[in-house]
MDTraj code that builds the backbone (N, CA, C; nanometers):
import mdtraj as md
import numpy as np

residues = "MET LEU LYS ASP SER HIS ALA GLY TYR GLY LEU ILE THR ILE ALA LEU HIS TRP SER CYS ALA LEU LEU ILE ILE ILE LEU PHE GLY LEU GLY ILE TYR MET THR GLY LEU ASP TYR TYR SER ARG TRP TYR TYR LYS ALA PRO ALA LEU HIS ILE SER LEU GLY ILE VAL LEU SER ALA LEU MET PHE ALA PHE VAL LEU TRP ARG ILE GLY ASN SER ASN PRO GLY PRO LEU ALA SER HIS SER ARG SER ILE LEU LEU LEU ALA LYS LEU VAL LYS TYR THR LEU TYR ILE LEU ILE PHE ILE VAL LEU VAL SER GLY TYR PHE LEU ALA THR ALA THR GLY LYS PRO ALA SER LEU PHE GLY ILE ILE HIS ILE PRO ALA ILE ALA ARG LEU ASP SER ILE ASN VAL ASP ARG ILE GLY LEU VAL HIS GLU LEU LEU ALA TRP ALA VAL VAL MET LEU ALA SER LEU HIS ALA PHE ALA ALA LEU ALA HIS HIS PHE VAL GLY ARG ASP ARG THR LEU VAL ARG MET LEU LYS PRO VAL GLY ASN ASP SER THR ILE".split()
xyz = np.array([
    [9.9262, 14.7833, 16.9724],
    [10.0505, 14.8032, 17.0467],
    [10.1239, 14.6752, 17.0608],
    [10.2543, 14.6794, 17.0308],
    [10.3347, 14.5598, 17.0352],
    [10.3624, 14.5084, 17.1759],
    [10.3974, 14.5984, 17.2648],
    [10.4375, 14.5527, 17.3948],
    [10.3196, 14.5566, 17.4935],
    [10.3516, 14.4743, 17.6014],
    [10.2501, 14.4584, 17.7034],
    [10.2419, 14.5933, 17.7856],
    [10.1364, 14.6196, 17.8458],
    [10.1239, 14.7245, 17.9461],
    [10.0534, 14.6865, 18.0634],
    [10.0318, 14.7831, 18.1612],
    [9.9480, 14.7487, 18.2824],
    [9.8159, 14.7150, 18.2482],
    [9.7669, 14.7673, 18.1282],
    [9.6246, 14.7512, 18.0895],
    [9.6021, 14.6151, 18.0235],
    [9.7048, 14.5545, 17.9659],
    [9.6735, 14.4244, 17.8907],
    [9.8037, 14.3784, 17.8150],
    [9.7840, 14.2743, 17.7392],
    [9.8938, 14.2205, 17.6510],
    [9.9005, 14.2779, 17.5224],
    [10.0213, 14.2961, 17.4792],
    [10.0542, 14.3462, 17.3422],
    [10.0432, 14.2420, 17.2298],
    [10.0607, 14.2843, 17.1070],
    [10.0522, 14.1922, 16.9967],
    [10.1559, 14.0735, 17.0016],
    [10.2786, 14.1036, 17.0404],
    [10.3839, 14.0195, 17.0455],
    [10.3569, 13.8986, 17.1422],
    [10.3166, 13.9411, 17.2604],
    [10.2845, 13.8316, 17.3682],
    [10.1617, 13.7496, 17.3134],
    [10.0620, 13.8185, 17.2611],
    [9.9473, 13.7378, 17.2073],
    [9.9915, 13.6384, 17.0887],
    [10.0659, 13.6910, 17.0031],
    [10.1085, 13.5982, 16.8828],
    [10.1847, 13.4900, 16.9438],
    [10.2885, 13.5138, 17.0303],
    [10.3611, 13.4042, 17.0854],
    [10.2737, 13.3083, 17.1630],
    [10.1844, 13.3501, 17.2379],
    [10.1078, 13.2618, 17.3268],
    [10.0245, 13.1656, 17.2284],
    [9.9546, 13.2313, 17.1308],
    [9.8669, 13.1481, 17.0418],
    [9.9543, 13.0580, 16.9549],
    [10.0671, 13.1065, 16.9069],
    [10.1572, 13.0155, 16.8162],
    [10.2063, 12.8980, 16.9055],
    [10.2393, 12.9252, 17.0266],
    [10.2822, 12.8026, 17.1083],
    [10.1724, 12.7075, 17.1297],
    [10.0573, 12.7690, 17.1633],
    [9.9459, 12.6821, 17.1913],
    [9.9090, 12.5906, 17.0830],
    [9.9008, 12.6637, 16.9598],
    [9.8752, 12.5840, 16.8366],
    [9.9737, 12.4592, 16.8114],
    [10.1041, 12.5034, 16.8254],
    [10.2129, 12.3978, 16.7976],
    [10.2023, 12.2936, 16.9041],
    [10.1615, 12.3162, 17.0238],
    [10.1565, 12.2087, 17.1198],
    [10.0432, 12.1153, 17.0894],
    [9.9302, 12.1731, 17.0471],
    [9.8195, 12.0871, 17.0033],
    [9.8565, 11.9992, 16.8719],
    [9.9268, 12.0628, 16.7798],
    [9.9676, 11.9924, 16.6629],
    [10.0613, 11.8829, 16.7052],
    [10.1643, 11.9121, 16.7856],
    [10.2682, 11.8200, 16.8261],
    [10.2107, 11.7021, 16.9039],
    [10.1082, 11.7338, 16.9878],
    [10.0449, 11.6248, 17.0638],
    [9.9721, 11.5417, 16.9869],
    [9.8953, 11.5944, 16.8885],
    [9.8149, 11.5115, 16.7988],
    [9.9067, 11.4265, 16.7062],
    [10.0154, 11.4808, 16.6586],
    [10.1034, 11.4095, 16.5801],
    [10.1810, 11.2983, 16.6540],
    [10.2137, 11.3329, 16.7874],
    [10.2729, 11.2292, 16.8622],
    [10.1767, 11.1059, 16.8760],
    [10.0478, 11.1344, 16.9101],
    [9.9565, 11.0210, 16.9135],
    [9.9466, 10.9489, 16.7919],
    [9.9368, 11.0181, 16.6860],
    [9.9271, 10.9673, 16.5489],
    [10.0458, 10.8697, 16.5181],
    [10.1657, 10.9115, 16.5543],
    [10.2936, 10.8356, 16.5285],
    [10.2917, 10.7095, 16.5988],
    [10.2234, 10.6966, 16.7154],
    [10.2398, 10.5738, 16.7931],
    [10.1688, 10.4606, 16.7251],
    [10.0690, 10.4998, 16.6415],
    [9.9948, 10.4007, 16.5725],
    [10.0432, 10.3615, 16.4389],
    [10.1459, 10.4204, 16.3939],
    [10.2036, 10.3811, 16.2664],
    [10.2803, 10.2536, 16.2555],
    [10.2698, 10.1864, 16.1497],
    [10.3495, 10.0583, 16.1384],
    [10.4583, 10.0874, 16.0255],
    [10.5493, 9.9980, 16.0159],
    [10.6633, 10.0100, 15.9323],
    [10.6285, 10.0435, 15.7833],
    [10.5119, 9.9958, 15.7375],
    [10.4772, 10.0120, 15.6029],
    [10.3851, 10.1363, 15.5820],
    [10.3729, 10.2108, 15.6804],
    [10.3008, 10.3367, 15.6604],
    [10.3930, 10.4348, 15.5862],
    [10.3180, 10.5222, 15.4938],
    [10.3961, 10.6368, 15.4268],
    [10.4522, 10.7262, 15.5323],
    [10.3886, 10.7442, 15.6441],
    [10.4276, 10.8466, 15.7408],
    [10.5252, 10.7943, 15.8491],
    [10.5659, 10.6632, 15.8282],
    [10.6507, 10.6073, 15.9330],
    [10.7779, 10.6889, 15.9621],
    [10.8313, 10.7492, 15.8631],
    [10.9494, 10.8336, 15.8734],
    [10.9271, 10.9748, 15.8663],
    [10.8222, 11.0137, 15.7891],
    [10.7851, 11.1517, 15.7804],
    [10.7304, 11.2177, 15.9024],
    [10.6482, 11.1424, 15.9755],
    [10.5830, 11.1975, 16.0948],
    [10.6803, 11.2304, 16.2031],
    [10.7711, 11.1348, 16.2331],
    [10.8731, 11.1753, 16.3360],
    [10.9642, 11.2925, 16.2961],
    [11.0048, 11.3002, 16.1670],
    [11.0888, 11.4150, 16.1207],
    [11.0017, 11.5435, 16.1322],
    [10.8753, 11.5453, 16.1058],
    [10.7960, 11.6691, 16.1129],
    [10.7724, 11.6991, 16.2609],
    [10.7608, 11.5895, 16.3534],
    [10.7451, 11.6153, 16.4886],
    [10.8691, 11.6788, 16.5498],
    [10.9792, 11.6318, 16.5050],
    [11.1102, 11.6861, 16.5518],
    [11.1188, 11.8346, 16.5076],
    [11.0990, 11.8446, 16.3808],
    [11.1201, 11.9920, 16.3325],
    [11.0097, 12.0862, 16.4008],
    [10.8943, 12.0487, 16.4261],
    [10.8038, 12.1366, 16.4928],
    [10.8316, 12.1489, 16.6377],
    [10.8959, 12.0528, 16.6902],
    [10.9408, 12.0536, 16.8352],
    [11.0574, 12.1617, 16.8501],
    [11.1362, 12.1672, 16.7535],
    [11.2480, 12.2622, 16.7468],
    [11.1925, 12.4109, 16.7363],
    [11.0911, 12.4207, 16.6432],
    [11.0246, 12.5492, 16.6264],
    [10.9615, 12.5942, 16.7599],
    [10.8915, 12.4898, 16.8273],
    [10.8266, 12.5242, 16.9623],
    [10.9365, 12.5713, 17.0613],
    [11.0502, 12.5000, 17.0616],
    [11.1500, 12.5377, 17.1526],
    [11.2020, 12.6735, 17.1355],
    [11.2209, 12.7205, 17.0103],
    [11.2628, 12.8501, 16.9828],
    [11.1647, 12.9539, 17.0191],
    [11.0256, 12.9221, 16.9897],
    [10.9200, 13.0130, 17.0189],
    [10.9114, 13.0297, 17.1751],
    [10.9208, 12.9142, 17.2510],
    [10.9050, 12.9175, 17.3997],
    [11.0231, 12.9953, 17.4568],
    [11.1467, 12.9772, 17.4081],
    [11.2532, 13.0462, 17.4556],
    [11.2344, 13.1999, 17.4308],
    [11.1867, 13.2397, 17.3205],
    [11.1621, 13.3836, 17.2877],
    [11.0413, 13.4237, 17.3716],
    [10.9418, 13.3434, 17.3889],
    [10.8266, 13.3767, 17.4808],
    [10.8740, 13.4063, 17.6216],
    [10.9500, 13.3255, 17.6783],
    [10.9927, 13.3450, 17.8169],
    [11.0779, 13.4690, 17.8284],
    [11.1746, 13.4817, 17.7286],
    [11.2588, 13.6133, 17.7284],
    [11.1728, 13.7358, 17.7157],
    [11.0757, 13.7317, 17.6315],
    [10.9861, 13.8455, 17.6071],
    [10.9033, 13.8641, 17.7397],
    [10.8458, 13.7731, 17.7928],
    [10.7763, 13.7915, 17.9216],
    [10.8707, 13.8551, 18.0393],
    [10.9943, 13.8060, 18.0413],
    [11.0773, 13.8604, 18.1446],
    [11.1081, 14.0015, 18.1136],
    [11.1249, 14.0412, 17.9908],
    [11.1496, 14.1768, 17.9535],
    [11.0426, 14.2729, 17.9419],
    [10.9220, 14.2310, 17.9686],
    [10.7958, 14.3213, 17.9609],
    [10.7269, 14.3107, 18.0944],
    [10.6419, 14.4319, 18.1054],
    [10.5755, 14.4477, 18.2285],
    [10.4526, 14.3541, 18.2227],
    [10.4092, 14.3044, 18.3278],
    [10.2878, 14.2209, 18.3331],
    [10.1620, 14.3066, 18.3440],
    [10.0598, 14.2668, 18.2680],
    [9.9292, 14.3537, 18.3002],
    [9.8954, 14.3322, 18.4365],
    [9.8343, 14.4333, 18.4869],
    [9.7826, 14.4291, 18.6256],
    [9.6787, 14.3381, 18.6369],
    [9.6527, 14.2903, 18.7633],
    [9.5295, 14.2010, 18.7861],
    [9.3999, 14.2704, 18.7680],
    [9.3044, 14.1901, 18.7258],
    [9.1716, 14.2490, 18.7262],
    [9.1108, 14.2620, 18.8669],
    [9.0279, 14.3631, 18.8883],
    [8.9723, 14.3878, 19.0203],
    [8.8913, 14.2675, 19.0775],
    [8.8407, 14.1910, 18.9867],
    [8.7463, 14.0873, 19.0252],
    [8.8210, 13.9610, 19.0622],
    [8.9550, 13.9493, 19.0409],
    [9.0400, 13.8446, 19.0786],
    [9.0889, 13.8418, 19.2240],
    [9.0534, 13.7387, 19.2954],
    [9.0998, 13.7299, 19.4405],
    [9.2426, 13.6964, 19.4384],
    [9.3099, 13.6965, 19.5588],
    [9.4424, 13.6711, 19.5690],
    [9.4665, 13.5230, 19.5409],
    [9.3776, 13.4327, 19.5834],
    [9.3991, 13.2926, 19.5557],
    [9.3892, 13.2622, 19.4020],
    [9.2939, 13.3307, 19.3382],
    [9.2870, 13.3144, 19.1923],
    [9.4109, 13.3610, 19.1181],
    [9.4757, 13.4605, 19.1631],
    [9.5997, 13.5149, 19.1088],
    [9.7189, 13.4183, 19.1365],
    [9.7204, 13.3657, 19.2547],
    [9.8205, 13.2678, 19.2969],
    [9.7920, 13.1401, 19.2199],
    [9.6868, 13.0871, 19.2031],
    [9.6645, 12.9641, 19.1181],
    [9.6891, 12.9874, 18.9713],
    [9.6622, 13.0990, 18.9221],
    [9.7034, 13.1376, 18.7924],
    [9.8440, 13.1393, 18.7646],
    [9.9260, 13.1909, 18.8547],
    [10.0673, 13.1926, 18.8470],
    [10.1297, 13.0626, 18.8561],
    [10.0709, 12.9723, 18.9547],
    [10.1193, 12.8297, 18.9617],
    [10.0971, 12.7601, 18.8385],
    [9.9791, 12.7672, 18.7747],
    [9.9458, 12.7020, 18.6483],
    [10.0426, 12.7431, 18.5364],
    [10.0677, 12.8744, 18.5301],
    [10.1508, 12.9301, 18.4206],
    [10.2958, 12.8761, 18.4305],
    [10.3573, 12.8836, 18.5609],
    [10.4827, 12.8381, 18.5802],
    [10.5056, 12.6831, 18.5625],
    [10.3998, 12.6165, 18.6067],
    [10.4047, 12.4704, 18.5873],
    [10.3930, 12.4335, 18.4483],
    [10.3141, 12.4957, 18.3706],
    [10.3025, 12.4815, 18.2229],
    [10.4406, 12.5082, 18.1551],
    [10.4979, 12.6085, 18.2019],
    [10.6393, 12.6470, 18.1332],
    [10.7367, 12.5438, 18.1620],
    [10.7461, 12.4980, 18.2911],
    [10.8427, 12.3952, 18.3322],
    [10.8131, 12.2627, 18.2572],
    [10.6898, 12.2228, 18.2571],
    [10.6469, 12.0885, 18.1922],
    [10.6777, 12.0969, 18.0462],
    [10.6424, 12.2114, 17.9788],
    [10.6724, 12.2289, 17.8379],
    [10.8207, 12.2074, 17.8075],
    [10.9012, 12.2875, 17.8832],
    [11.0487, 12.2697, 17.8658],
    [11.1033, 12.1328, 17.8975],
    [11.0448, 12.0598, 17.9977],
    [11.0956, 11.9259, 18.0111],
    [11.0541, 11.8408, 17.8960],
    [10.9362, 11.8567, 17.8446],
    [10.8914, 11.7712, 17.7263],
    [10.9857, 11.8094, 17.5977],
    [11.0193, 11.9235, 17.5880],
    [11.1082, 11.9669, 17.4735],
    [11.2411, 11.9098, 17.4954],
    [11.3011, 11.9224, 17.6087],
    [11.4294, 11.8626, 17.6318],
    [11.4353, 11.7078, 17.6266],
    [11.3351, 11.6435, 17.6679],
    [11.3273, 11.4974, 17.6543],
    [11.2988, 11.4713, 17.5140],
    [11.2330, 11.5419, 17.4377],
    [11.2177, 11.5176, 17.2947],
    [11.3557, 11.5260, 17.2192],
    [11.4297, 11.6419, 17.2547],
    [11.5626, 11.6528, 17.1986],
    [11.6528, 11.5209, 17.2276],
    [11.6526, 11.4763, 17.3478],
    [11.7239, 11.3521, 17.3781],
    [11.6771, 11.2318, 17.3058],
    [11.5445, 11.2146, 17.2816],
    [11.4903, 11.1121, 17.2006],
    [11.5410, 11.1187, 17.0512],
    [11.5274, 11.2469, 17.0029],
    [11.5519, 11.2624, 16.8635],
    [11.7092, 11.2431, 16.8322],
    [11.7893, 11.2662, 16.9364],
    [11.9353, 11.2392, 16.9126],
    [11.9887, 11.1257, 16.9883],
    [11.9027, 11.0293, 17.0240],
    [11.9483, 10.9189, 17.1100],
    [12.0491, 10.8267, 17.0345],
    [12.0459, 10.8299, 16.9040],
    [12.1452, 10.7363, 16.8225],
    [12.2698, 10.8135, 16.7921],
    [12.2852, 10.9403, 16.8387],
    [12.3924, 11.0156, 16.8040],
    [12.3900, 11.1106, 16.6909],
    [12.2676, 11.0943, 16.6199],
    [12.2633, 11.1694, 16.4985],
    [12.1936, 11.3032, 16.5492],
    [12.2105, 11.4143, 16.4728],
    [12.1601, 11.5466, 16.5023],
    [12.0072, 11.5492, 16.4954],
    [11.9435, 11.6352, 16.5613],
    [11.8005, 11.6667, 16.5380],
    [11.7995, 11.7647, 16.4239],
    [11.6979, 11.7462, 16.3365],
    [11.6959, 11.8319, 16.2102],
    [11.5771, 11.9140, 16.2127],
    [11.5841, 12.0435, 16.1752],
    [11.4823, 12.1335, 16.1524],
    [11.4613, 12.1366, 16.0038],
    [11.3733, 12.0529, 15.9563],
    [11.3307, 12.0551, 15.8171],
    [11.4451, 12.0348, 15.7271],
    [11.5523, 11.9546, 15.7693],
    [11.6707, 11.9359, 15.6868],
    [11.7603, 12.0489, 15.6710],
    [11.7265, 12.1618, 15.7171],
    [11.8051, 12.2865, 15.7025],
    [11.8959, 12.3121, 15.8114],
    [11.8611, 12.3131, 15.9309],
    [11.9474, 12.3229, 16.0474],
    [11.9574, 12.2052, 16.1302],
    [12.0818, 12.1599, 16.1700],
    [12.1001, 12.0441, 16.2442],
    [12.1475, 12.0743, 16.3873],
    [12.0869, 12.0195, 16.4827],
    [12.1281, 12.0402, 16.6243],
    [12.2008, 11.9168, 16.6699],
    [12.3303, 11.9260, 16.6909],
    [12.4038, 11.8085, 16.7287],
    [12.3703, 11.7343, 16.8472],
    [12.3887, 11.6019, 16.8589],
    [12.3670, 11.5242, 16.9769],
    [12.4608, 11.5506, 17.0899],
    [12.4242, 11.5606, 17.2113],
    [12.5264, 11.5699, 17.3077],
    [12.5568, 11.4472, 17.3935],
    [12.4660, 11.3415, 17.3642],
    [12.4995, 11.2009, 17.4199],
    [12.4090, 11.1065, 17.3492],
    [12.4715, 10.9845, 17.3448],
    [12.4062, 10.8614, 17.2845],
    [12.3345, 10.7988, 17.4031],
    [12.2187, 10.7382, 17.3901],
    [12.1382, 10.6814, 17.4901],
    [12.1303, 10.5301, 17.4548],
    [12.1426, 10.4469, 17.5552],
    [12.1104, 10.3067, 17.5433],
    [11.9525, 10.2858, 17.5557],
    [11.9120, 10.1728, 17.5135],
    [11.7723, 10.1328, 17.4986],
    [11.6873, 10.1596, 17.6343],
    [11.7570, 10.1300, 17.7423],
    [11.6805, 10.1574, 17.8787],
    [11.6550, 10.3062, 17.8896],
    [11.7611, 10.3857, 17.8657],
    [11.7350, 10.5243, 17.8886],
    [11.6491, 10.5917, 17.7816],
    [11.6416, 10.5293, 17.6642],
    [11.5547, 10.5757, 17.5626],
    [11.4072, 10.5461, 17.6111],
    [11.3891, 10.4353, 17.6699],
    [11.2513, 10.3937, 17.7068],
    [11.2163, 10.4839, 17.8231],
    [11.3106, 10.5271, 17.9164],
    [11.2811, 10.6044, 18.0329],
    [11.2516, 10.7461, 17.9883],
    [11.3303, 10.8000, 17.9046],
    [11.3037, 10.9423, 17.8503],
    [11.1700, 10.9347, 17.7670],
    [11.1542, 10.8389, 17.6835],
    [11.0373, 10.8298, 17.6143],
    [10.9057, 10.8338, 17.7073],
    [10.9112, 10.7596, 17.8208],
    [10.8018, 10.7601, 17.9106],
    [10.7822, 10.8969, 17.9667],
    [10.8828, 10.9550, 18.0004],
    [10.8830, 11.1007, 18.0577],
    [10.8238, 11.1876, 17.9553],
    [10.8666, 11.1754, 17.8352],
    [10.8178, 11.2620, 17.7276],
    [10.6722, 11.2445, 17.7133],
    [10.6336, 11.1261, 17.6969],
    [10.4929, 11.0941, 17.6831],
    [10.4014, 11.1344, 17.7963],
    [10.4332, 11.1056, 17.9262],
    [10.3556, 11.1402, 18.0316],
    [10.3451, 11.2827, 18.0636],
    [10.4604, 11.3549, 18.0436],
    [10.4548, 11.4985, 18.0672],
    [10.3851, 11.5769, 17.9469],
    [10.3842, 11.5101, 17.8342],
    [10.3028, 11.5767, 17.7184],
    [10.1592, 11.5638, 17.7527],
    [10.1135, 11.4529, 17.8136],
    [9.9800, 11.4424, 17.8456],
    [9.9559, 11.5442, 17.9609],
    [10.0495, 11.5590, 18.0554],
    [10.0339, 11.6570, 18.1700],
    [10.0073, 11.7980, 18.1090],
    [10.0931, 11.8403, 18.0105],
    [10.0869, 11.9649, 17.9489],
    [9.9485, 11.9845, 17.8861],
    [9.9006, 11.8891, 17.8123],
    [9.7698, 11.9023, 17.7494],
    [9.6555, 11.9144, 17.8569],
    [9.6680, 11.8328, 17.9633],
    [9.5570, 11.8389, 18.0639],
    [9.5683, 11.9725, 18.1342],
    [9.6773, 12.0216, 18.1639],
    [9.6916, 12.1469, 18.2366],
    [9.6520, 12.2674, 18.1479],
    [9.7020, 12.2540, 18.0155],
    [9.6570, 12.3570, 17.9293],
    [9.5099, 12.3629, 17.9020],
    [9.4460, 12.2354, 17.9073],
    [9.2965, 12.2307, 17.8928],
    [9.2353, 12.3048, 18.0196],
    [9.2870, 12.2726, 18.1365],
    [9.2358, 12.3462, 18.2539],
    [9.2484, 12.4964, 18.2380],
    [9.3684, 12.5353, 18.1863],
    [9.3925, 12.6825, 18.1607],
    [9.2980, 12.7420, 18.0728],
    [9.2651, 12.6734, 17.9630],
    [9.1712, 12.7184, 17.8678],
    [9.0269, 12.7156, 17.9248],
    [8.9891, 12.6130, 17.9974],
    [8.8589, 12.6024, 18.0622],
    [8.8427, 12.7231, 18.1614],
    [8.9456, 12.7553, 18.2325],
    [8.9393, 12.8646, 18.3327],
    [8.9175, 13.0013, 18.2643],
    [8.9886, 13.0129, 18.1455],
    [8.9759, 13.1423, 18.0664],
    [8.8275, 13.1653, 18.0248],
    [8.7773, 13.0409, 17.9640],
    [8.6407, 13.0454, 17.9189],
    [8.5405, 13.0766, 18.0419],
    [8.5650, 13.0123, 18.1541],
    [8.4789, 13.0357, 18.2686],
    [8.4836, 13.1846, 18.3122],
    [8.6134, 13.2413, 18.3147],
    [8.6163, 13.3845, 18.3382],
    [8.5349, 13.4671, 18.2429],
    [8.5388, 13.4277, 18.1174],
    [8.4684, 13.4985, 18.0139],
    [8.3268, 13.4912, 18.0236],
    [8.2687, 13.3717, 18.0276],
    [8.1331, 13.3429, 18.0144],
    [8.0579, 13.3376, 18.1487],
    [8.1180, 13.3017, 18.2552],
    [8.0536, 13.2851, 18.3820],
    [8.0884, 13.4190, 18.4640],
    [8.2258, 13.4506, 18.4823],
    [8.2526, 13.5522, 18.5613],
    [8.2421, 13.6910, 18.4864],
    [8.2247, 13.6814, 18.3572],
    [8.2169, 13.8008, 18.2703],
    [8.3232, 13.9036, 18.2868],
    [8.4483, 13.8518, 18.3059],
    [8.5553, 13.9525, 18.3187],
    [8.6395, 13.9504, 18.1893],
    [8.7506, 14.0253, 18.1945],
    [8.8303, 14.0526, 18.0767],
    [8.9501, 13.9545, 18.0530],
    [8.9510, 13.8458, 18.1362],
    [9.0705, 13.7664, 18.1274],
    [9.1004, 13.7066, 17.9920],
    [8.9986, 13.6550, 17.9352],
    [9.0233, 13.5966, 17.7927],
    [9.0437, 13.7163, 17.6937],
    [8.9663, 13.8064, 17.6964],
    [8.9679, 13.9169, 17.5979],
    [9.1153, 13.9744, 17.6010],
    [9.1769, 13.9921, 17.7176],
    [9.3191, 14.0423, 17.7206],
    [9.4160, 13.9609, 17.6371],
    [9.3933, 13.8216, 17.6201],
    [9.4888, 13.7439, 17.5479],
    [9.4352, 13.7340, 17.3984],
    [9.3274, 13.7953, 17.3621],
    [9.2672, 13.7920, 17.2218],
    [9.2893, 13.9325, 17.1539],
    [9.2749, 14.0337, 17.2316],
    [9.2977, 14.1670, 17.1690],
    [9.4046, 14.2466, 17.2295],
    [9.5000, 14.2987, 17.1408],
    [9.6091, 14.3692, 17.1941],
    [9.5713, 14.4879, 17.2618],
    [9.6495, 14.5402, 17.3612],
    [9.6245, 14.6697, 17.4241],
    [9.6110, 14.7777, 17.3340],
    [9.5144, 14.8635, 17.3581],
    [9.4960, 14.9801, 17.2678],
    [9.3854, 14.9552, 17.1725],
    [9.3356, 14.8253, 17.1584],
    [9.2341, 14.7934, 17.0620],
    [9.1158, 14.7305, 17.1437],
    [9.0965, 14.7710, 17.2671],
    [8.9956, 14.6972, 17.3395],
    [8.8733, 14.7816, 17.3898],
    [8.8516, 14.8960, 17.3250],
    [8.7472, 14.9912, 17.3718],
    [8.6117, 14.9269, 17.3482],
    [8.5903, 14.8254, 17.2601],
    [8.4499, 14.7857, 17.2319],
    [8.4239, 14.6595, 17.3119],
    [8.5166, 14.6002, 17.3911],
    [8.4788, 14.4831, 17.4696],
    [8.5032, 14.5123, 17.6140],
])
top = md.Topology()
chain = top.add_chain()
for i, resn in enumerate(residues, 1):
    res = top.add_residue(resn, chain, resSeq=i)
    for name in ("N", "CA", "C"):
        top.add_atom(name, md.element.get_by_symbol(name[0]), res)
traj = md.Trajectory(xyz[None], top)
C-alpha cells in the first residue's frame, strides 16, 4: 500500500524516511571529510559541490516528506506506548524536522554566500538572495556545523529508541517503518 493508514506506514512514507536518513548520513560524513581537505586535494572542489547538490536533493525530499505527512493520516499509537512515550516521540520528531530545515537553510546561505547560485549537479541553479560578509559566513557556518551534529545525535537517539522498542519492548515500532501497511502479516 502506498499511503499510510491507521495500522501503519505506507511505501511512500517509508521510502521518504529512509531516503532522507541515508542522505543525512552521507551529508554528515561528507561534511566531516571536507573539513580535513587541503587545497591540493583532488576533492577540494568536488566534495563541496557534491555536498551542496546532495543538500538540495535532501531539501526537496524533506519538503515532500513534510507535505506528504501533513496530507496523510498518522498510524495509530501502539497499545504498549504510554502517553509520555508518545509525547517524547512527537517532540523528537518535530525537533528533528526543525533542526534539519535549519541546517539546510544555513547550508544554502553558506553555498550562496559569495552571491553565486547553489548548483544541483550543474543542472539546476538556485540563485543567491544575499551576499554574506566573512563574519556572517563564520556565524552561519558554526550554526550549520553545530546543528548538523545535533541532528546526528538526535537521529541516533531516535534509531536507538526504535531498536530498543524492537529488541527490548518487542513491539512493532520499528517494523512499521520497515514494512508497508498490508505486508505485515508475518511480523
